[in-house]
N, C-alpha and C positions, 0 to 999 in steps of 0.2 A: 351043773354044767357052767363053765366059765363063758362069759361074754366079753367082747371088746367094746369098751366105752371110749368116748371122745372127751378129752380134757382140754381146757384152755389154759395156757401158761402165762406167766407175767412176761413182759417184753424181754426177749433175748435170754430167757432163763429155762429153755427146754432141757438143756443138759443138766442143770442143777436140779430141776424137778425130777428128771429121770433117775438121777443118782439117789435122791432122798426117797423116791418111791421104791427103788431097789433095796435100800436100807430097811424098809418096812416089809420086804418080802413080796412086793408086787412086780409083775412083769409088765414092761412098757416098751413102746417102740416109737421112734421119731425117724421117719425116712429122711435121708440126706441126698443132696445132689452136688456135683462138682460144677462150679461156675468159674469161667475165666473172665478176669477183669483187667483193665489196663490202669495201673497206678504209677504215676510219675514216669510214664513212658515205658514201663515194664509190664509184661503180662504175668499176672499171678493167678494161680488156681486156688480157689477157696472152696471149702465144703460148707454148705448152708442147708438149713432144714427145707425140705420140699414144700411143707406146709408150715410156714412160720407161726409159732405160738400154739400149735396143735400137737397133742400127745395122745397116742393110742394106749389104753390101759386094759390089761386083761385081769378080770376079777369075777368072782361069783356074784349071784344076785343078792347075796346077803352082806354086801360091802357096807362098811361104815362110812357114809358120805362125809361126815365131819372130819374124820381122820385124813381123808384124801384132800379135802378142801383146805385143810390147815397145813398141808405139806409145803415146805419151802419151794418156791418157784411156781406153784400151782395157783391159778386164779380161780378156777372152779370147773364144774362140769358143763359141757355143752348140752343144752336141753331144748326140746321141742314142746312148748307148753310146760306141763309138769313132768313129762317123760324124759328120762336120760337118753341122749343120743347113743345108739349102738351101731357098730360097724360090722358087716358080715366078715366072718373068719376067712372066707375066700379072698376078699379084698386085701386083708392083712397078709395072707400068704403070697399073693401076687406082688405086693409091695416089697416084702422080704426077699423074694426071688430076684426082683429087679435090683434091689439094693446090693445083693451079693454079686450080681453080674456087673454092676457099675464099679464095684470095688476091684474086680478082677481085670477090668479094662485099663490099659495104659493109654494116656492121652497121646493121640497121634500128632506127629510133627507136621506143620503145615506144608512142607515142601518135600519132594522126592529127589533122590540122588540123580544128578544129571539134568534136572529141571532148569530151563532158562528163566532167569529172574532179571528184574530191573532194580537198581538202587534208587530209592526215592529221596533220601535226605543225606546230609553230611557232605564231606569233601568229594565223595565218589558219586554224588547224585547224577542221575541220567546215564550212568554207565551200565552196560549189559554185563550180566554175571551168570555163573552156573553154580547151582547148589552142589556142595561137596558132602557135607555131613552136619548133623546137629551138634551144637555146642551148648548143651543144657536144654532147658525147656523154652527159653526165650531168645536164644541166639543161634546163628547159623555160621558155618564156615563156608565161604563162597570163593570162587575163582573168578578174577576179573582180568581183562587185558588192559594193561596200563603202561604207556610208554614202550610199547613193543614187548613187554614182558607179561608172563602169566603170574599174577600175584594172589596169594591166599589171604583172605581177610576174615576176621570174626566180626559179625555185625548183628544188631538187634533185628529180630523178625519184623518188627513194626516198620523198619526202614526198607523192607523188601516187598516187591510185588511180583506176581507171576507175569510172564509175557509169553506171547505165542512164539513157537520155534521159528516162524517166518519173519518175526519182527526184528 
């Protein structure tokens, strides 16, 4: 019967280790998570390992430890004393299920159609606006009253904030 073992990878080499383990016929799993970060004023979504430097490896009890330890990207096995760390199959199944659900979800836009907003920065700072539609992941098309006219603008989401309808 196969067990799930826990491997420790070299820094930022989880993908490389997984690929080389697959080349040797091993099944492995590295759960990932989507993280939004702001870089240079723009929001970007990155996919990063949920447990950095850890890889789950499915193998029988007769595995050749030296072969796996010498795989590119692998630093070694996680051990408790002299025992290899094993992970319950139920936990792996739960992580796999959650991984599939995360991949199917589309990131939600921060604003809803018709939502009152305030412009925080730029030449239109302090103006009240109304959200019209998304313009990609990091921008919005808004409607502002400017010099007696309704004007549509495309603006970074980081320059917008929700405001109450009464404000």
